[in-house]
N, C-alpha and C positions, 0 to 999 in steps of 0.2 A: 933510161927513161922508164917511167912507171907503166906497168902493163895495163892497158886499157881494160876495164872491168866489164863483165857481163852486164847488160842493161837490165836491171831488175824491174824497171817500171817505176811505179809510183807508190810511195809509202807515207807513213805517219809515225810519230814518236810513240812508244809504248809508255803510257802515262797512268798514274794511279787513278785518275778520274775514270778511267775506262776498264779497270780490272774487273769490276762486277759484270759489266756487259760481255767481256770476252769470256769469263768463266761460265756465264749462263748461256750466251748465244754463239760463242766461237768467233772465228775470224772471217770477215766478209768485206768485200769492197776495196781492199788494198792489196798490193803485190808484195809488200814486205814491211817490216818494222825496224825502227832504229831504237836501241836501248841506250840509256846512260850507263856506261860500264860499271861505274863505282856502286850503283844501286843494286847490283847483282853479284857482288863479290861474296857475300855470305850465303852459304847454301841453306835450303830449306825455307819454309814459310810460304806465305801467300804469293810474294813476288816471284819466287821460283816456280810455283805452280802455274802461274799465268805465263811465265816465260816458256815453260815446257810445252804448254798447250799451243802457244803461238809458233814456236820453233818447229813443232810437228806439222804445222799447216803451211807455213811460208818461210822464206829466207829471213834472216835477222842480221843486222850489221851493229857493231859496237862503237859507240861514240863517247869518249872520255872528256871530262871537264877539269881534271886535276893533274895532268901529266907535267904541266908547266915547262914546256920545252925551252922556253927563253929564260928560265930561272938560272941563277949562278950555280946552284947545287945540282948535281946529277939527279936524274929521276931515280927515286929510291928503289933499291932492290926488291924490297917487299912489295912495293906497288907493282912492279913489273912481274913479279911471281904471280900476284893475284890476277893480273890482267891475262897473263899467259894461261893460267889455269881455267879462267872463264872461256877464253877463246878455244882451248882444246876441248872444253866440255861442250859448247854449243856450235862450234864450227861456223863462225860468222862469215858472211860474204867478204867483209873487210873490216878493219879497225881504223879509227880516226881520233884525233884530238886537235887542239887549237895552237896557233901560232901566238903564244902569249907567255906571260909569267904572272904569278899571283902572291909571291911571298918571299921572305928571306929569313932563314933560321926558324925560329918559332913564331914569327910574325906572318899572318896571312891576311890578305885583303879580301879573300873570298870574291874575287872578281877576275876577269880575263884581261889583264893589262897589256898594252902594246909595248913594242920594242923600239929602240932606235935602229934604223935600218942602215947599219954600218958594216964594213967588212969584218970587223972584230966580232960583232954580234952574229953575223953570218957563219963564220967559222965555228963559233960556239954552238949555234943551233944545229948546224950540220953534224957535229960530233954527237950531240944529244940524240938526234934522229938515227944516226948509224947505229949507236948502242941499243936504242929501243928496237929497231928492226932486227938486229942480231939476236936480241933476247926473245923477241916474239916469233922469230924465224918467218917473217912476212913483211912486205912493205906496208907502210901506213899512209893515210891521207891526212893532210894538214889543213886546217880551216882558217881562213882569214877572219879576224874578229872585227867587231865594230869599235870605232876609236873616237875619242873626245878630245884628244890633245895630240900634238905632233912634237917630235924632238928636233931641236935645231941642229943637233949633231948628225942627223940622218944624211947619208951619202947617196941614197937611191930611193926610189919609190917602193911602196909595199909590194906591188906586182913584180918589180924587178927583183926584189929580195926573194919572193916566192919562186920565181922561175930559176934563179940560182940555186935554191934549195933542191928543187926537183932534179936539176941537172947533176948536182953533186952527190945526192943521196939515193936517187931512185924512188923517192917518195912521190905521192900524187897530191893533188889539191882538192879539198872539199870546198867548192865555191859557194859561199854564202851570199846570194845575190842581194838579200836585204842588207847585210852588213856592208857590202859595197855601196849601196845607195845611202845608207846612214852616214858612213865616213865621208863620202864624197860631199854630201850636203854640209856636214859639220865643218869640212876643211875647205870648201869652196872650189872643188874640181869637178870635171865631167865624169860620172860613173861610167859612161860608155867607153871612155879611154882605158880605164882599168879593165873592164870586162873584155874589150876587144884585144887586149894584150895577152890574154890567157889562151894558149893553144888548146884546141879540143883534146889533144892526146894526153895532157897532163891532168885533165879534170876527171875525177873518179866519181864525184857525186855533187848534187846541188841541194842547198837549203833554200826554202822560201819561208818567210815569216812576216808578221806585222811589226809595226814600231809606233812610238808615241812622240809627238811633238811637245817639247817643253820650251816655251819661249822661241829663241832662234835655233835651238839645238833639237836634234832628233835622238831619241834613245831606243836601242834595240831591246824591246820588251817582250817580243813573242806573243803579243796580245792582239786578238781580233783577226778578221780575214786579211789576206795578203793585199796590201794597197795597190792600187792601179799602177803607180810608177814602177813598182817592183815587178809586177806582171809584165810591163813592157820591156824591162831589161831582160827578164827571162825569155821572152819572145825573141828578142834580139839574139841572145845567146843560142837558142835552139835552132834559129834560122841559120846561124853561121856554122855551128858544129854538129847539128843533128841531135838526136834523142839522147838524154842523159838520165841516170837514176836520180829521181827527184823526190824530196821529202818536205812535207809541210810541218813546221814547227809551231805549235799553238800551246804555250805552256802557262800562260796567265789567263785567268777567267776562262778556263778550258770548258768548252761546251760539250754536248753529248757526242758520242761516238759518230753518229751519222752526219753531224755537221762538219767534223773534222775530215771524214772520208769524202764528203762532197767537195770540200776545198782541194783535196788531192786530186779529184776527178777533173777539176778545172784545168790542171796542169796537163792531164792526159788529153783532154779536148783540144787544148791549145796545140799540142803536138799534132793531132789529127788534122786540125785546121791548116797548119803549116804544110803538112803532107799533101793535102788536097790542092792547096795554092801552088805547090811545086810540081804537082802531077799532071 
């Protein structure tokens, strides 16, 4: 079972739009930052200067976008070496990536594509995670992605697949509440059923974000404030399992630093409200 992580509180993503503010004014208003791991593999330069300033002030977690745990090919050795070197250098609170694949051979979709939820796929991803965790010498978190199609070959639900992974490998779940809402809408199921199936002890972190409606479909765009239905799901989760490290993702049309920090503060206030109601 994944070791329950220290509750870091409420964070935001470390994004280029806020580098200038951080270098000039420092870090304020948030408890921690999440970095996109691949953006910091190369040493030196302005990104590293910002990262060093942030890391000196607050905890940092590493979130990757190209591990492709569901890909046919093993996660490349050179990628894992770079990831391990970055982790050794900045000592993140934890490392995460996605339950997805994105390419084959030299062909890359540059997207986080879903898997068929089959016993064969489960065996494959479990082996991938075991290898990654051995190379990193630490357990990782695996994030549920937003999906826009389902495989007729699937033999289980996504949440059943995730729970089997945590049991086999000792990894944890990065629970993206917005992605649950997006996928549930697109495929016509109740997002609360998915959310309620995840035991609190396997959830190491939460993502909250915005999305965009395109006709009958919802796309996970990370744009704008967190929509009310996503906040309601988050409230349901916290009411059931308690406080969790929670991050606001705002990656499109990113506003000023203070606006994103204020959105993270909404999650903090929601926790306080639930505590008062329980108290």
